[in-house]
C-alpha positions in Angstrom: 23.5 -9.9 -18.8 20.1 -8.1 -18.8 17.0 -9.8 -20.0 14.7 -7.6 -22.0 10.9 -8.2 -22.0 9.0 -6.4 -24.7 5.4 -5.2 -25.1 4.0 -3.4 -28.1 1.0 -1.0 -28.4 -0.8 0.1 -31.5 -3.0 3.2 -31.1 -5.4 4.9 -33.5 -7.1 8.2 -33.0 -6.9 10.9 -30.3 -6.5 10.2 -26.7 -10.1 10.4 -25.7 -11.7 9.0 -28.8 -9.0 6.6 -29.9 -8.2 3.0 -28.9 -5.6 0.4 -29.4 -4.1 -2.9 -28.5 -1.2 -3.9 -26.3 0.6 -7.1 -27.1 2.9 -9.0 -24.7 5.4 -9.5 -27.5 8.1 -11.4 -25.8 5.9 -14.3 -24.6 3.2 -13.9 -27.3 0.6 -15.1 -24.7 -1.9 -12.2 -25.0 -3.0 -9.1 -26.7 -5.3 -6.7 -24.8 -7.6 -3.9 -26.0 -6.8 -0.5 -24.4 -8.6 2.8 -24.3 -8.5 6.1 -22.4 -12.0 5.5 -21.0 -10.8 2.5 -19.1 -8.3 4.6 -17.3 -11.1 6.8 -15.9 -13.5 3.9 -15.2 -12.8 0.3 -14.7 -14.6 -2.2 -16.8 -14.5 -5.6 -18.5 -13.0 -6.2 -21.9 -10.5 -3.4 -22.1 -7.4 -2.9 -19.9 -5.2 0.1 -19.1 -1.6 0.8 -18.1 -2.5 0.8 -14.4 -4.0 -2.7 -14.5 -0.9 -4.0 -16.4 1.4 -2.4 -13.7 -0.8 -4.0 -11.0 -0.3 -7.4 -12.7 3.5 -6.8 -12.9 3.7 -5.8 -9.2 1.5 -8.7 -8.0 3.6 -11.2 -10.0 7.0 -9.8 -9.0 6.0 -9.4 -5.3 4.8 -13.1 -5.1 7.9 -14.4 -6.8 10.3 -12.3 -4.7 8.5 -13.2 -1.4 8.6 -16.9 -2.3 12.3 -16.6 -3.1 13.1 -14.9 0.2 11.1 -17.4 2.2 12.7 -20.4 0.5 16.1 -18.8 1.2 15.1 -18.9 4.9 14.4 -22.6 4.6 10.7 -21.8 5.1 9.3 -22.2 1.6 5.6 -21.0 1.3 2.8 -23.5 0.7 1.0 -20.7 -1.0 1.1 -17.0 -1.7 -1.9 -15.0 -3.0 -1.2 -11.4 -3.9 -3.7 -8.7 -5.1 -2.5 -5.3 -6.2 -4.6 -2.2 -6.9 -3.0 0.8 -8.6 -4.8 4.2 -8.3 -4.9 6.6 -11.2 -6.2 10.2 -11.2 -6.7 11.9 -14.6 -4.4 15.0 -14.7 -2.3 13.7 -11.9 -1.2 10.2 -12.8 -0.6 7.2 -10.7 -1.2 8.1 -7.1 -0.7 4.9 -5.1 -0.6 1.2 -5.0 -2.0 -1.2 -2.5 -0.6 -4.7 -2.0 -2.7 -7.4 -0.2 -0.9 -10.6 0.4 -2.2 -13.8 2.0 0.2 -16.7 2.6 0.5 -20.0 4.3 4.1 -20.7 5.4 4.5 -23.6 7.8 7.2 -23.3 10.3 7.4 -19.5 10.2 6.0 -17.1 12.8 3.7 -14.3 11.8 6.2 -11.7 13.0 8.9 -13.2 10.8 6.5 -13.3 7.9 5.6 -9.7 8.3 9.3 -8.8 8.2 9.7 -10.8 4.9 6.6 -9.2 3.5 7.6 -5.7 4.3 11.1 -6.2 2.9 9.7 -7.6 -0.3 7.4 -4.6 -0.6 10.4 -2.3 -0.5 12.8 -4.4 -2.6 11.2 -6.5 -5.3 12.3 -5.1 -8.7 8.8 -3.8 -9.6 8.3 -2.2 -6.2 11.7 -0.6 -6.5 10.7 0.8 -9.9 7.5 2.2 -8.4 9.3 3.8 -5.4 8.0 7.3 -6.2 4.4 6.0 -5.5 3.1 5.5 -2.0 2.5 1.7 -1.5 0.5 0.1 1.3 0.7 -3.5 2.4 -2.1 -5.6 3.9 -1.0 -9.0 5.3 -3.0 -12.1 6.1 -0.9 -15.0 7.4 -1.4 -18.6 8.1 1.5 -20.5 9.8 
């Protein structure tokens, strides 16, 4: 059975002059201010769809990689994932960059790279973003 997660956005005004809020409705843990201007320029206090997608990918990637490593009997001590999602007005999302740093005792760097690449291709959010070129930068501690 599928699990549905829900977010809600309320918007007022035109695209360029308007603004709104996005609520993480399922969890109720946060509501974020959103505006067009923050899609064209990054800044504090207001988010945009690309930052929310980056958060989803960073979270999903870390969880999926931890699961794969534990399934190999080499659970990670830590995984830190940072994701950047690129947006070009008039074009859309043009790419994503995943940077992962992990400490996995008992695993070789070569094996970790294999797990990291497989996760990039197969975590559910990565799969949903498959139309976008995604890069992966790996830092490993055994």
